[in-house]
C-alpha positions as CSV (number, residue, x, y, z in Angstrom):
1,X,0.0,0.0,0.0
2,X,3.0,2.3,0.7
3,X,3.8,2.2,-3.0
4,X,0.3,3.5,-3.8
5,X,0.8,6.5,-1.5
6,X,4.2,7.2,-3.0
7,X,2.9,7.0,-6.5
8,X,0.1,9.4,-5.8
9,X,2.2,12.0,-3.9
10,X,5.0,11.9,-6.5
11,X,2.5,12.2,-9.4
12,X,1.0,15.3,-7.7
13,X,4.2,16.8,-6.4
14,X,4.2,19.8,-8.7
15,X,0.8,20.9,-7.4
16,X,1.7,20.0,-3.8
17,X,4.8,22.1,-4.1
18,X,2.7,25.1,-5.4
19,X,0.4,24.7,-2.4
20,X,3.3,25.3,0.1
21,X,5.8,27.4,-1.9
22,X,4.7,30.8,-0.7
23,X,5.1,29.7,2.9
24,X,8.7,28.4,2.5
25,X,10.4,30.1,-0.4
26,X,10.4,33.3,-2.4
27,X,7.6,32.7,-4.9
28,X,8.5,35.5,-7.3
29,X,10.6,33.3,-9.7
30,X,10.5,33.5,-13.5
31,X,10.5,29.7,-14.3
32,X,11.1,26.4,-12.6
33,X,13.4,24.2,-14.7
34,X,12.8,20.5,-14.3
35,X,15.9,18.5,-13.5
36,X,16.7,14.8,-13.6
37,X,15.8,13.2,-10.3
38,X,18.9,10.9,-10.6
39,X,21.9,12.0,-8.5
40,X,25.2,10.1,-8.1
41,X,26.1,9.0,-4.6
42,X,28.1,5.8,-3.9
43,X,25.4,4.4,-6.2
44,X,22.7,6.2,-8.2
45,X,19.8,7.5,-6.1
46,X,16.5,9.1,-7.3
47,X,15.0,12.1,-5.6
48,X,11.2,12.5,-5.4
49,X,11.2,16.1,-6.7
50,X,13.9,18.3,-8.1
51,X,13.7,21.8,-9.8
52,X,16.1,24.6,-10.5
53,X,14.3,27.8,-9.4
54,X,15.2,30.7,-11.8
55,X,14.8,34.3,-10.7
56,X,15.3,37.7,-12.5
57,X,18.5,38.1,-10.5
58,X,20.6,34.9,-11.1
59,X,22.1,35.3,-7.7
60,X,18.7,34.3,-6.2
61,X,18.6,31.0,-8.2
62,X,18.6,27.8,-6.2
63,X,17.9,24.1,-6.3
64,X,14.6,23.0,-4.8
65,X,14.6,19.4,-3.5
66,X,11.6,17.7,-1.9
67,X,10.9,14.3,-0.5
68,X,7.6,12.6,0.5
69,X,7.2,10.5,3.6
70,X,4.1,8.6,4.7
71,X,5.8,7.3,7.8
72,X,8.8,8.3,10.0
73,X,12.2,7.4,8.7
74,X,14.8,8.0,11.5
75,X,17.6,7.9,9.0
76,X,16.0,10.8,7.1
77,X,18.4,13.5,8.5
78,X,21.3,11.5,7.1
79,X,19.6,10.8,3.8
80,X,18.9,14.5,3.3
81,X,22.4,15.4,4.3
82,X,23.7,13.0,1.6
83,X,21.3,14.5,-1.0
84,X,22.4,18.0,0.0
85,X,26.1,17.2,-0.5
86,X,25.5,15.5,-3.8
87,X,23.3,18.3,-5.2
88,X,25.6,21.0,-4.0
89,X,28.5,19.3,-5.7
90,X,26.6,18.7,-8.9
91,X,24.9,22.1,-9.3
92,X,27.2,24.4,-7.2
93,X,24.4,26.6,-6.0
94,X,22.2,26.9,-2.9
95,X,20.0,23.9,-2.1
96,X,16.6,24.3,-0.4
97,X,15.2,21.0,1.0
98,X,11.7,20.1,2.1
99,X,10.3,16.8,3.5
100,X,6.5,16.5,3.3
101,X,5.1,14.2,6.0
102,X,1.7,12.9,5.2
103,X,1.3,10.4,8.0
104,X,-1.0,10.8,11.0
105,X,-0.2,13.4,13.6
106,X,3.3,14.9,14.2
107,X,6.4,13.4,12.7
108,X,9.1,12.4,15.1
109,X,11.9,12.6,12.5
110,X,14.8,14.9,13.3
111,X,15.3,17.7,10.8
112,X,18.4,19.3,12.3
113,X,21.9,18.0,13.0
114,X,24.8,19.7,14.7
115,X,28.3,18.4,15.4
116,X,30.6,21.1,16.7
117,X,30.7,23.9,14.0
118,X,28.9,21.7,11.5
119,X,25.2,22.4,11.2
120,X,22.5,21.0,8.8
121,X,18.7,21.3,8.6
122,X,15.8,20.8,6.3
123,X,12.1,22.0,6.5
124,X,9.9,19.2,7.8
125,X,6.3,19.9,6.8
126,X,3.5,17.9,8.5
127,X,0.2,18.0,6.7
128,X,-1.8,17.9,9.9
129,X,-0.3,21.2,11.0
130,X,-2.5,22.8,8.2
131,X,-6.3,23.4,8.3
132,X,-8.5,21.7,5.8
133,X,-9.4,25.2,4.7
134,X,-6.0,25.6,3.2
135,X,-6.8,23.0,0.5
136,X,-10.4,23.8,-0.1
137,X,-9.4,27.2,-1.5
138,X,-7.4,25.6,-4.3
139,X,-8.3,25.2,-8.0
140,X,-6.1,22.1,-8.3
141,X,-7.6,18.7,-7.6
142,X,-4.1,17.4,-6.6
143,X,-4.1,19.9,-3.7
144,X,-7.7,19.4,-2.7
145,X,-7.0,15.7,-2.0
146,X,-4.7,16.8,0.8
147,X,-7.7,18.2,2.8
148,X,-8.5,14.6,3.9
149,X,-5.2,14.4,5.7
150,X,-5.2,17.9,7.2
151,X,-6.6,19.3,10.5
152,X,-10.4,18.9,10.5
153,X,-10.7,21.4,13.3
154,X,-14.2,21.0,14.8
155,X,-15.8,19.4,11.8
156,X,-17.0,15.8,11.6
157,X,-15.7,13.3,9.0
158,X,-19.1,13.6,7.1
159,X,-18.9,17.4,7.0
160,X,-15.3,17.3,5.7
161,X,-16.2,14.7,3.0
162,X,-19.2,16.9,1.9
163,X,-16.9,19.9,1.6
164,X,-14.2,18.1,-0.3
165,X,-16.5,16.3,-2.8
166,X,-18.6,19.4,-3.4
167,X,-15.4,21.3,-4.3
168,X,-14.1,18.4,-6.4
169,X,-17.3,18.6,-8.5
170,X,-16.3,22.2,-9.3
171,X,-12.6,21.9,-10.0
172,X,-12.0,18.4,-11.5
173,X,-11.5,18.6,-15.3
174,X,-10.5,16.6,-18.4
175,X,-6.9,16.3,-17.1
176,X,-7.7,15.3,-13.6
177,X,-11.3,13.9,-13.6
178,X,-13.6,12.9,-10.8
179,X,-12.8,9.2,-11.2
180,X,-9.1,9.9,-10.7
181,X,-9.8,12.1,-7.8
182,X,-11.9,9.4,-6.1
183,X,-9.3,6.7,-6.8
184,X,-6.6,8.8,-5.2
185,X,-8.6,10.0,-2.1
186,X,-9.6,6.3,-1.5
187,X,-6.0,5.3,-1.3
188,X,-4.5,8.2,0.8
189,X,-7.4,8.3,3.2
190,X,-6.0,5.1,4.7
191,X,-3.2,7.2,6.2
192,X,-5.9,8.6,8.6
193,X,-7.7,5.3,8.8
194,X,-10.6,6.8,6.9
195,X,-10.6,4.5,3.9
196,X,-13.7,2.6,5.1
197,X,-15.6,5.7,5.7
198,X,-14.6,7.3,2.4
199,X,-15.5,4.1,0.4
200,X,-18.9,4.1,2.0
201,X,-19.4,7.8,1.4
202,X,-18.5,7.4,-2.2
203,X,-20.9,4.5,-2.7
204,X,-23.7,6.3,-0.8
205,X,-23.4,9.8,-2.4
206,X,-21.3,9.5,-5.5
207,X,-22.6,6.3,-7.2
208,X,-24.8,8.2,-9.7
209,X,-21.9,10.4,-10.8
210,X,-19.3,7.7,-11.2
211,X,-18.8,4.4,-12.9
212,X,-18.4,2.2,-9.9
213,X,-16.2,-0.2,-11.9
214,X,-13.7,2.6,-12.4
215,X,-13.0,3.2,-8.7
216,X,-9.9,1.9,-7.0
217,X,-11.9,-0.2,-4.5
218,X,-13.7,-2.0,-7.3
219,X,-10.6,-2.7,-9.3
220,X,-8.8,-4.0,-6.2
221,X,-11.7,-6.2,-5.3
222,X,-12.0,-7.6,-8.8
223,X,-8.3,-8.4,-8.8
224,X,-8.6,-10.3,-5.5
225,X,-11.8,-11.9,-6.5
226,X,-14.0,-9.8,-4.2
227,X,-15.3,-6.3,-3.8
228,X,-15.0,-4.8,-0.3
229,X,-17.1,-1.7,-0.7
230,X,-20.5,-1.7,0.9
231,X,-23.8,0.0,0.3
232,X,-26.5,-1.5,2.6
233,X,-24.7,-4.8,2.1
234,X,-21.7,-5.9,0.0
235,X,-21.5,-5.2,-3.7
236,X,-20.1,-8.4,-5.2
237,X,-18.5,-7.1,-8.3
238,X,-21.5,-7.2,-10.6
239,X,-22.6,-4.2,-12.6
240,X,-25.1,-2.3,-10.5
241,X,-28.6,-2.6,-12.0
242,X,-31.1,0.2,-12.5
243,X,-33.0,-0.7,-9.4
244,X,-29.8,-0.5,-7.3
245,X,-29.0,2.9,-8.8
246,X,-32.4,4.1,-8.0
247,X,-32.2,2.9,-4.4
248,X,-28.8,4.6,-4.0
249,X,-30.2,7.9,-5.2
250,X,-33.1,7.6,-2.8
251,X,-30.8,6.8,0.1
252,X,-28.5,9.7,-0.8
253,X,-31.5,12.1,-0.9
254,X,-32.8,10.8,2.4
255,X,-29.4,11.4,4.1
256,X,-29.1,14.9,2.7
257,X,-32.5,15.7,4.3
258,X,-33.2,18.3,1.7
259,X,-36.3,16.7,0.3
260,X,-39.6,15.3,1.8
261,X,-40.5,11.7,1.4
262,X,-43.2,12.7,-1.1
263,X,-40.8,14.7,-3.2
264,X,-38.3,11.8,-3.2
265,X,-41.0,9.4,-4.3
266,X,-42.0,11.7,-7.1
267,X,-38.4,12.2,-8.4
268,X,-37.6,8.4,-8.1
269,X,-40.9,7.4,-9.6
270,X,-41.7,5.0,-6.7
271,X,-44.4,4.9,-4.0
272,X,-44.2,6.9,-0.8
273,X,-44.3,3.6,1.1
274,X,-41.2,2.4,-0.8
275,X,-39.3,5.5,0.2
276,X,-40.4,5.0,3.8
277,X,-39.2,1.4,3.8
278,X,-35.7,2.6,2.7
279,X,-35.8,5.3,5.3
280,X,-36.4,2.7,8.0
281,X,-33.4,0.8,6.8
282,X,-31.3,3.8,7.3
283,X,-32.5,4.0,10.9
């Protein structure tokens, strides 16, 4: 599963960097030149993210290096020091280093080292130090996903999910569509033990807007010979029929509490008694 986290965070690194850049570096650069993530140590090693930041005054240029961690690595301080030395030797300019920690709570990794006159540090950025509001304001789906890992403040999981998915409906696009958004948030929500809740939320509220067979949970379940998602019982891998879609719509409308039973019955083209039966199941 860690490989799934890494793939998502590295794929979205450009947007994640943009979300934090104004807080940690001078944002008034002209361009950001993509560099090879391979650097030579005793053996070749790949960095997660590497850019040359180019400013109007060349004296301000620097190398931006970022790494992603979903769990603590107590060797990180030494890894970053090795990276720093290799990058400084290769590019011969200032190196700014960030480590993004997307695990739960505070990271216990050391980010400073001092030995006599020798001193080294990097910026350690813990996602839960940031309010969910930080990521709701974005126009980039890659950043919005991070809201599920941020500080929920006083909101419930349901309230956070409502805010995230309502915003996703607005900002997802042809390049980063809703199916991709759902697949990614299903995976990374596991870092806060919210994957079960998110899967159920998607099935209850998003089923009519998604092809269920395109979601990460379905594909994983199909590969293993089972489907682990639930909606008032287990979906077992078959294509959801029209009646099931109708019932999902009715359940979603009941949970939203925006419509009366009579209105729901009229929209779904069923009897009032049928809607009442589903309402009893929810209780």
